[in-house]
C-alpha positions in Angstrom: -113.3 -90.7 55.8 -109.6 -91.2 57.0 -108.4 -88.4 54.6 -111.0 -85.9 55.8 -110.2 -86.7 59.5 -106.4 -86.3 58.9 -106.9 -83.2 56.9 -109.0 -81.8 59.7 -106.3 -82.5 62.3 -103.3 -81.6 60.1 -104.6 -78.8 57.9 -101.2 -77.8 56.6 -101.2 -81.1 54.8 -103.9 -79.8 52.5 -101.7 -76.8 51.7 -98.7 -78.9 51.1 -100.5 -81.2 48.7 -101.6 -78.2 46.6 -98.3 -76.3 46.5 -97.1 -77.7 43.1 -100.5 -77.3 41.4 -101.2 -73.7 42.2 -99.3 -70.6 41.0 -96.9 -69.1 43.7 -98.6 -67.1 46.4 -102.2 -68.1 45.3 -102.8 -70.0 48.4 -101.3 -67.6 50.9 -104.6 -66.1 51.9 -106.0 -69.5 52.8 -102.7 -70.4 54.5 -102.7 -67.3 56.7 -106.4 -67.1 57.4 -107.4 -70.8 57.6 -104.6 -73.5 57.7 -102.2 -71.9 60.2 -104.9 -70.9 62.7 -106.6 -74.3 62.5 -103.2 -76.0 62.9 -102.5 -73.8 65.9 -105.7 -74.9 67.5 -105.1 -78.6 67.0 -101.4 -78.4 67.9 -102.5 -76.6 71.1 -105.2 -79.2 71.7 -102.8 -82.1 71.4 -100.2 -80.3 73.6 -102.8 -80.2 76.5 -101.8 -83.9 77.1 -98.1 -83.3 78.0 -95.6 -85.1 75.8 -98.1 -87.8 74.7 -100.2 -85.4 72.6 -97.1 -84.0 70.9 -95.8 -87.5 70.2 -99.1 -88.6 68.8 -99.2 -85.5 66.5 -95.5 -85.9 65.5 -95.2 -89.7 65.2 -98.7 -90.6 63.9 -100.6 -87.7 62.3 -97.9 -85.9 60.4 -96.6 -89.2 58.7 -100.2 -90.2 58.0 -100.8 -86.9 56.3 -97.6 -87.4 54.3 -98.6 -91.0 53.4 -102.0 -89.7 52.1 -100.1 -87.2 50.0 -97.9 -90.0 48.5 -100.9 -92.1 47.8 -102.9 -89.3 46.2 -100.2 -88.1 43.9 -99.0 -91.6 43.1 -95.3 -90.8 43.8 -93.4 -93.9 42.7 -89.8 -94.0 43.9 -88.9 -94.6 47.6 -86.5 -91.6 47.5 -89.4 -89.3 46.4 -91.7 -90.8 49.0 -89.1 -90.2 51.7 -88.5 -86.7 50.5 -92.3 -86.0 50.9 -92.2 -87.3 54.5 -89.1 -85.1 55.3 -90.8 -82.2 53.6 -93.9 -82.6 55.9 -91.7 -82.9 59.0 -89.7 -79.8 58.0 -92.7 -77.6 57.3 -95.0 -78.8 60.0 -92.7 -79.8 62.9 -89.7 -77.5 62.4 -91.3 -74.5 60.6 -94.6 -74.5 62.3 -93.1 -75.6 65.6 -90.6 -72.7 65.4 -93.5 -70.2 64.9 -95.3 -71.9 67.9 -92.2 -71.6 70.1 -91.6 -68.0 69.0 -95.1 -67.0 70.0 -94.8 -68.8 73.3 -91.5 -67.2 74.2 -92.5 -63.7 73.1 -96.1 -63.4 74.2 -95.9 -65.5 77.3 -92.2 -65.0 78.1 -92.7 -64.7 81.9 -94.7 -68.0 82.0 -92.2 -69.8 79.9 -89.2 -68.5 81.9 -90.8 -69.4 85.3 -89.3 -72.4 87.2 -92.8 -73.8 87.8 -93.4 -74.1 84.0 -90.3 -76.2 83.3 
């Protein structure tokens, strides 16, 4: 039940757990058509609660998704477990966050640049 809930809220975690098992580029269609749009929706939903929602997503849900990955794949050493957590943060928070910010600054440039928004 916990895994399904976390996978629903952090759908890129599903993609990251399957990366090593599938041939390169086999999951790109699902990534582009399912995982990224679903992640955009939940990232946007959590960002509706300023700062708190983002911190819940960043400090609770992303590490929980990485922890489920570690438990599912039975990754033994602490260094490998830490690498998985950093990988999740890099892909989800830096990579996806960069795409999120790019869209906001290009599509809604006037809104983002307005003094009222900041």
